[in-house]
C-alpha positions as CSV (number, residue, x, y, z in Angstrom):
1,X,-6.4,16.5,31.3
2,X,-6.4,18.8,28.3
3,X,-9.4,21.1,27.7
4,X,-12.1,19.2,25.9
5,X,-12.3,19.7,22.2
6,X,-15.6,18.6,20.8
7,X,-15.5,17.6,17.2
8,X,-17.8,15.6,14.9
9,X,-16.1,14.1,11.9
10,X,-18.2,15.5,8.9
11,X,-16.0,17.2,6.3
12,X,-14.6,15.5,3.2
13,X,-11.9,17.1,1.1
14,X,-12.3,17.2,-2.7
15,X,-9.6,15.3,-4.5
16,X,-6.3,17.2,-5.0
17,X,-4.6,16.2,-8.3
18,X,-1.3,17.8,-7.5
19,X,1.5,15.4,-6.4
20,X,4.0,17.9,-5.0
21,X,3.8,21.1,-3.1
22,X,5.1,24.3,-4.7
23,X,8.5,25.3,-3.3
24,X,8.6,28.4,-1.1
25,X,10.2,30.3,-3.9
26,X,7.0,29.9,-6.0
27,X,4.8,31.4,-3.3
28,X,3.3,34.8,-3.7
29,X,4.2,37.6,-1.4
30,X,0.8,37.3,0.3
31,X,1.3,33.6,0.8
32,X,4.8,34.0,2.3
33,X,3.5,36.7,4.7
34,X,0.6,34.5,5.7
35,X,3.0,31.6,6.5
36,X,5.2,33.8,8.5
37,X,2.3,35.2,10.6
38,X,0.7,31.7,11.0
39,X,3.9,30.2,12.4
40,X,3.7,32.7,15.2
41,X,-0.1,32.6,15.7
42,X,-0.2,28.8,16.1
43,X,2.9,28.5,18.4
44,X,2.1,27.4,21.9
45,X,1.9,30.4,24.3
46,X,-0.3,33.1,25.6
47,X,-0.2,35.0,22.3
48,X,-1.5,32.2,20.2
49,X,-4.4,33.1,17.9
50,X,-5.4,30.0,16.1
51,X,-8.6,31.5,14.6
52,X,-6.7,34.4,13.1
53,X,-4.0,32.0,11.7
54,X,-6.8,29.8,10.2
55,X,-8.4,32.8,8.4
56,X,-5.0,34.1,7.2
57,X,-4.1,30.8,5.7
58,X,-7.5,30.2,4.1
59,X,-7.4,33.6,2.5
60,X,-3.9,33.0,1.1
61,X,-4.1,29.3,0.2
62,X,-7.7,28.3,0.1
63,X,-9.3,25.6,2.3
64,X,-7.1,22.8,1.0
65,X,-3.6,24.1,0.5
66,X,-1.4,22.5,-2.1
67,X,1.6,23.5,0.1
68,X,2.7,21.2,2.8
69,X,3.5,23.7,5.5
70,X,0.4,25.7,4.9
71,X,-1.8,22.6,5.1
72,X,-0.1,21.5,8.3
73,X,-0.4,24.9,10.0
74,X,-4.0,25.1,8.9
75,X,-4.8,21.7,10.4
76,X,-3.1,22.7,13.7
77,X,-4.9,26.0,13.8
78,X,-8.3,24.5,12.9
79,X,-7.9,21.8,15.6
80,X,-7.1,24.4,18.2
81,X,-9.9,26.6,17.1
82,X,-12.3,23.6,17.5
83,X,-13.2,23.6,13.8
84,X,-13.2,19.9,13.1
85,X,-14.4,19.8,9.5
86,X,-11.7,22.4,8.5
87,X,-9.1,20.4,10.4
88,X,-10.0,17.2,8.6
89,X,-9.9,19.0,5.2
90,X,-6.5,20.5,6.0
91,X,-5.1,17.1,7.1
92,X,-6.3,15.5,3.9
93,X,-4.5,18.2,2.0
94,X,-1.4,17.7,4.0
95,X,-1.3,13.9,3.6
96,X,-1.7,14.4,-0.2
97,X,1.6,16.3,-0.1
98,X,3.5,15.3,3.1
99,X,6.7,17.1,3.8
100,X,9.5,14.5,3.6
101,X,12.0,16.9,5.3
102,X,9.7,17.5,8.3
103,X,8.8,14.2,9.9
104,X,7.7,16.0,13.0
105,X,4.8,17.6,11.0
106,X,3.7,14.2,9.7
107,X,3.9,12.7,13.2
108,X,1.7,15.5,14.6
109,X,-0.7,15.2,11.7
110,X,-1.3,11.5,12.6
111,X,-1.9,12.5,16.2
112,X,-4.4,15.1,15.1
113,X,-6.2,12.4,13.0
114,X,-6.4,10.1,16.0
115,X,-7.4,12.8,18.4
116,X,-10.3,13.7,16.1
117,X,-11.5,10.1,16.3
118,X,-11.3,10.3,20.1
119,X,-13.4,13.4,20.1
120,X,-16.0,11.5,18.1
121,X,-15.9,8.7,20.7
122,X,-14.2,6.2,18.3
123,X,-11.5,5.4,20.8
124,X,-10.6,1.9,19.5
125,X,-9.8,3.4,16.1
126,X,-7.3,6.0,17.4
127,X,-4.3,3.9,18.6
128,X,-3.4,2.7,15.1
129,X,-3.0,6.3,14.0
130,X,-0.9,7.1,17.0
131,X,1.2,4.1,16.1
132,X,1.9,5.7,12.7
133,X,3.1,8.8,14.5
134,X,5.4,6.7,16.6
135,X,6.8,4.9,13.5
136,X,8.0,8.4,12.4
137,X,9.1,9.6,15.8
138,X,9.6,6.7,18.2
139,X,10.0,9.1,21.2
140,X,7.0,11.2,20.6
141,X,5.7,11.4,24.1
142,X,2.3,13.0,23.3
143,X,1.5,10.2,20.9
144,X,2.2,7.7,23.7
145,X,-0.1,9.7,26.0
146,X,-2.9,9.8,23.5
147,X,-2.6,6.0,23.0
148,X,-2.9,5.5,26.7
149,X,-5.9,7.9,26.9
150,X,-7.7,6.1,24.0
151,X,-7.1,2.7,25.6
152,X,-8.4,4.0,29.0
153,X,-11.5,5.5,27.4
154,X,-12.1,2.1,25.7
155,X,-12.0,0.5,29.1
156,X,-8.6,-1.2,29.0
157,X,-6.9,0.4,32.0
158,X,-4.2,-2.3,32.2
159,X,-3.1,-1.7,28.6
160,X,-3.3,2.1,29.0
161,X,-1.1,2.5,32.0
162,X,2.2,1.5,30.4
163,X,1.6,3.9,27.6
164,X,1.0,6.8,30.0
165,X,4.1,5.9,31.9
166,X,6.2,5.7,28.7
167,X,4.9,9.2,27.9
168,X,6.0,10.5,31.2
169,X,9.5,9.2,30.6
170,X,9.7,11.4,27.5
171,X,7.7,14.3,29.0
172,X,8.1,14.2,32.8
173,X,6.0,17.4,33.3
174,X,3.1,16.3,31.2
175,X,0.3,17.5,33.5
176,X,-2.5,15.5,31.9
177,X,-0.2,12.4,31.9
178,X,0.1,12.6,35.7
179,X,-3.6,13.1,36.1
180,X,-4.5,10.1,33.9
181,X,-1.8,7.9,35.6
182,X,-3.3,8.7,39.0
183,X,-6.8,7.8,37.7
184,X,-5.6,4.5,36.2
185,X,-3.7,3.4,39.3
186,X,-6.9,4.1,41.3
187,X,-9.1,2.1,38.9
188,X,-6.5,-0.8,39.0
189,X,-6.8,-0.9,42.8
190,X,-3.3,0.5,43.5
191,X,-4.4,3.1,46.0
192,X,-1.1,4.1,47.6
193,X,0.6,4.6,44.2
194,X,-2.5,6.6,43.0
195,X,-2.1,8.9,46.0
196,X,1.5,9.5,45.2
197,X,0.7,10.1,41.6
198,X,-2.1,12.6,42.6
199,X,0.4,14.5,44.7
200,X,2.9,14.7,41.9
201,X,0.1,16.0,39.6
202,X,-0.8,18.7,42.2
203,X,2.9,19.8,42.4
204,X,3.5,19.8,38.7
205,X,0.3,22.0,38.3
206,X,1.6,24.4,41.0
207,X,5.0,24.5,39.3
208,X,3.6,25.2,35.9
209,X,4.0,28.5,34.0
210,X,0.5,29.9,34.6
211,X,1.5,33.5,34.2
212,X,0.9,34.4,37.8
213,X,3.5,36.8,39.2
214,X,2.2,37.6,42.7
215,X,4.4,36.9,45.7
216,X,2.2,34.1,46.9
217,X,2.1,32.4,43.5
218,X,5.9,32.5,43.2
219,X,6.3,31.1,46.7
220,X,3.9,28.3,45.8
221,X,5.8,27.6,42.6
222,X,9.2,27.6,44.5
223,X,7.9,25.2,47.1
224,X,6.5,22.9,44.5
225,X,9.8,22.8,42.5
226,X,11.6,22.0,45.7
227,X,9.5,19.0,46.4
228,X,9.6,17.9,42.8
229,X,13.4,17.9,42.8
230,X,13.3,14.7,44.8
231,X,9.8,13.4,43.7
232,X,10.3,13.9,40.0
233,X,14.1,14.1,39.6
234,X,13.9,13.2,35.9
235,X,12.2,16.6,35.2
236,X,15.4,18.4,34.2
237,X,13.8,21.7,33.2
238,X,12.0,21.9,36.6
239,X,15.4,21.5,38.4
240,X,16.9,24.2,36.2
241,X,14.0,26.5,37.0
242,X,14.6,25.8,40.7
243,X,18.3,26.7,40.4
244,X,17.4,30.0,38.7
245,X,14.9,30.8,41.4
246,X,17.3,29.9,44.2
247,X,19.9,32.2,42.6
248,X,17.4,35.1,42.6
249,X,16.6,34.7,46.3
250,X,20.3,34.5,47.4
251,X,20.7,30.8,47.5
252,X,23.4,30.7,44.9
253,X,25.6,28.2,46.7
254,X,22.8,25.7,47.2
255,X,21.8,26.3,43.5
256,X,25.3,25.5,42.4
257,X,25.5,22.4,44.6
258,X,22.3,20.9,43.3
259,X,22.9,21.9,39.7
260,X,26.3,20.1,39.9
261,X,24.5,17.0,41.1
262,X,22.1,17.3,38.2
263,X,24.9,17.6,35.6
264,X,26.5,14.5,37.0
265,X,23.3,12.5,37.0
266,X,21.5,13.2,33.8
267,X,22.0,14.5,30.2
268,X,21.4,18.3,30.3
269,X,21.4,20.7,27.4
270,X,23.3,23.8,26.7
271,X,21.2,26.1,28.9
272,X,21.9,24.0,32.0
273,X,25.6,24.1,31.5
274,X,25.6,27.8,30.8
275,X,23.7,28.3,34.0
276,X,26.3,26.2,35.9
277,X,29.1,28.4,34.4
278,X,27.4,31.6,35.5
279,X,26.8,30.3,39.0
280,X,30.3,28.7,39.4
281,X,32.0,31.9,38.3
282,X,30.3,33.8,41.1
283,X,30.4,31.1,43.8
284,X,33.8,29.5,43.5
285,X,35.8,31.8,41.1
286,X,37.0,31.2,37.5
287,X,40.1,29.0,38.4
288,X,38.2,26.5,40.5
289,X,35.2,26.6,38.1
290,X,37.5,25.7,35.2
291,X,38.9,22.7,37.0
292,X,35.5,21.5,38.1
293,X,34.0,22.1,34.7
294,X,36.6,19.8,33.1
295,X,35.8,17.1,35.6
296,X,32.0,17.4,35.1
297,X,32.2,17.4,31.3
298,X,34.5,14.4,31.3
299,X,32.0,12.4,33.4
300,X,28.8,13.8,31.8
301,X,26.4,11.1,30.5
302,X,25.3,10.9,26.9
303,X,26.5,14.2,25.6
304,X,26.9,14.4,21.8
305,X,30.5,15.2,20.6
306,X,29.3,18.4,18.9
307,X,27.7,19.7,22.2
308,X,30.8,18.8,24.1
309,X,32.8,21.0,21.8
310,X,30.3,23.8,22.1
311,X,30.4,23.6,25.9
312,X,34.2,23.8,26.0
313,X,34.0,26.9,23.9
314,X,31.3,28.3,26.2
315,X,33.4,27.7,29.3
316,X,36.5,29.2,27.7
317,X,34.6,32.4,27.1
318,X,32.7,32.4,30.5
319,X,35.6,31.3,32.7
320,X,38.5,33.4,31.5
321,X,41.6,34.1,33.5
């Protein structure tokens, strides 16, 4: 489960009478710099500094920005910094001037609204807000997960489970999703399934990017990814990580074999195909790799036409005579 964020819904935003955010060209140099820095500081990762981002944006734009991106970034930063009133205020400012060309911002903003209600214990009120996020982005896995979490907290385990499972279809490595699924299965009396779900949760946790670089930690991650290749085959990124690790430990032939199986089985992005090209060039040579690449690409499922063209160009450069 995610780390607990304790909020009480207290703040109210004063009315904002502007109906449109100023374009970026109208921002001051200080505001532009604050936006640039805030984008980095609220990004997911070890270097995130939400408190610093929040203060930068407040100094540059005030507590209720009349600029859509500034308001959105402020809401995200305040949420992560556990400052509920400032998050509420920033969300009100954002929804006064939502960014029509960034539906992902609006979807996340609705999730933050619902999550604030969950933190207040108002679980039954949160799912309609997550539904608004899903109207904007129907495949928003985290909105699905939070719907399941709110329903579970409200005591409706049977209704919660399908939402959590839908979330895991979209985000197979969502750690808190596996944890909640195991809990729900146990509460519903499905013990054997719960044990399997608990084991997958343990393996996903071990395979996660926790920053550890000791030999023991890397061995544990490698072993977890090996097991997840069959237990959670829909986690494409995990299988790509495993192929990279196998290559580093001298298992290039096995990495190529299993990466080839992945490309035949599931839609894989550019990085996966590029890794295949690099492995195939070393393991079977350019000529054989070109032939197999053409066969793989021809049979690949659900690849957009634009990506197919890009991959052909990538292979032409990487598998030259």
